[in-house]
Phi, psi and omega in degrees: 000334180128172171285145186272128186238132171254116182274109174254174177097191192284340188287318175212079185297142176050036171245116183259126182237158173237149178270107181289112197285341183281320181253340178082013175274139179266119190236119180296143172292333172216148176261122179304141172298148185301324180291352183240084185296142185274005173205146187304323191276003185296136181262156175298153179302141183284339182285344178303320182297343176290331183299322176300317179297317182288326173297322180294322179297324174295317182294314180304321183286322178295318183290331180288315172306315182298316181293321188286319173304314176304317179293318181298315177306306184302315183290327173301318182296311183296332182269359187071019178245020185278174185286329184133249185292154176296323181295310179291327180296311180302310186299310186297327175305310187283332176299309189293322183295319182286317177300321183293306181300322183289319179288328170299323181289316185290328174285004175075021178298340179244022185276124178306320182302335184256357190289127178085006182255032163059250187307313177306322179287319186287322178300318182297319180289322180293316177309318182289330173289325178294314180296324181288326177295317179299303182299332180280333178297311188296317182293325180288321184290312187294331185254000181050043173249120180291141178259122182298144179292343181290328177290328183279314183284334183244304192298310190284313171296326181287314187290326177302305183299326178292316179300313178295321180296312183297325174299318179295320177291322172307311179295327175298317185284325170305313185293317177305316184288327183287333171294330176272001177092012176264151176051053180240173185252128169285125183247139175249113184272144180222128178157189176278175189293315179300318182279336172293319181297315174299317182286328171298323179291311186295327182280330180287340181292329186235072178313325183294349177293335172093019182254117169250105181291127180253352182165172189218152171246110184228125178293138175078009176237135184299149176292130181105338178289171182240142172241116184057031179090358184258132181275132182279125187263342183173193180266171181301330183287345171277003189301312183299305181304316184282331172295325176283325183290328178266355176059047184284167180259329189220139169247116179256112182259127183271168183292333181277000178314136171272009180290329183077174182298315178293325179288320174305318184297311179284337169297315177299321178295321182286331176275346186294339180276355183250176166268019182266131181274141180250123176249126185247120183261107178288163182273056173223113187257155169061034177243119190288155178308313175308330176290343187249123174239133172274125180232099178288135177226115177056046185071358175262119184278108175264133182261120183262114178258110177299144180286155176295157183248121175251347182225186181092185188300322182301311180299316181296323172298316179302313183303316176301308180297321186297308185293314182296312180291334174288315180299312177303314185293321176302321178286327176286325183270002184309311177299322181285330177297314177298323178291317178302313181303319186283328174293323173298316179285332179289317182288341179199116180305145178134183185286152183276340183241154185235120172261132183224132174295126180229166184249128174256203190295136174084006185083002179287131184278151178210160179263120181271133187263136176218157162288140181293124179248345181245174176297167189295320186267028183300325174295333178287322180289337192298319185303322181287344189256002188293329184291337187267005186298124181263356185275172181243156179072210175275011186277145174245124182216136176221122183297327175238075179281122178291349180279345183284137172277164176303319176291323180298330183290318185291315184291326173290323180302327175245018175054032172290334183291341184267348183301330177291353175287356173297335171299314181295327176297320187288327183274352176097008184278330191220164176244166173293329182229123173182189177292166183288137184285118188280156170278157176304323180300327185280319181300324175301334187261002181297144166269173182307316185298310182302329184296345178293343177298336186274010176290336185225160182301144169294159186236160171293325176224166180190198180290327176301325187283322182272357183247011180143338171066229187287345177282002179283145172280168177298324184289317181292322175301319178293314180301319182287320180299314185287331173296320184287325178300323188274341187228017185291145176216163178299326180296314185297319184294321177295314180301324182287320179294320179297309178297330175291322172299316176297329182282328187276334179267348179283131180302135178067036184294146188290143171076008180262086170208000000 
């Protein structure tokens, strides 16, 4: 088995471990119960707070389903589509309530691993409702029991929409609490210095995901030193002891870990009697979940990464929706556009619109339309302002640009100056959602990787718009654009459009200058 090691002192009193000579792991012979912390300062597991949240979700969903079914039954009776007797209606009411709650549970709608993760939560709620409709239809057909049309026409659409809306409200509350440091999972990272740093940065980007790093096990780094602001608690072989000692909720092992396949397997065995989750972070960054498929072959989990899609039916659908929405938007907003045109020309003499050369898909140049927000000779004044540039990379940005007019500052703050780009979308030069449209001078400085931004049409909005806008560094802006290019889907476009509306109407929006 290996040599026995007794760890004495404050770190791990009365814990006898053995050194696994094959993997180098220090593995306790017995795991202390969670209720008996091994040092007085130990805190309760953070995940315990999520139980109350998940319980509330179950109660909330049951109330919504009950109310929805009651409304459908009442509407069905008034329309002559009810089931009939009160006894039969009550039986169906209880059956639908129980079935809907069960399907939500089976579909993982209350899985703590998906709590607060947006699209995954909504998809599971939606899929549960679709499954319930299908099961009721099959049961009705097989047993020759008629299902009232009121349930199909009212209960399921109304119930599904209300469940998703309620889950959205609950998620907003949860993300806000997690951003403040509550209801999070304590995470212990394992790997080499470079990969641990990358994991720290990746987890810090999304505090709403609920992962809070409390330490790391890194080989070759002294205990007590820091890696990307995270304290090193020991070597990789100390991971089991440190996970128990720190009472973490998640152990995240990077692909660089020196544990090897056998060490990782035994690490899982050591943690299986605890409430600690084991997470393996593969060395593939910025790849969305739908593109990754796990295909186990003889016990070897192979990650199949689908190639990005730049052509085909989905692209045709995107182009059709873009032009249809742009045409509708121009018609609806025409009076407002005329008013803004008048305000721009009145506030500063000169043309109301500003045309600027930008680079589109495949490197094709086009003239991008915007409302003019600067003085007429803004380009002439640019040379004198170069030294005051606050932007990063090839971008020029000034938070207090003297060339911006009073009306232009308001238009920029709420992104109204970009509405004329609907004309570019209608012409096919741009899309509603996509990477930021670059200047020719920017493209001239692109490295080969950054050139991938030109694989798709630039957009009026995108991940850069909802993630900080002008406050983003050049590197972060490029990363977000490349992530979109590699992973775009119609669902991602809808999410970005929805979040864009919230960003532009929010007072004092960050990065709007």
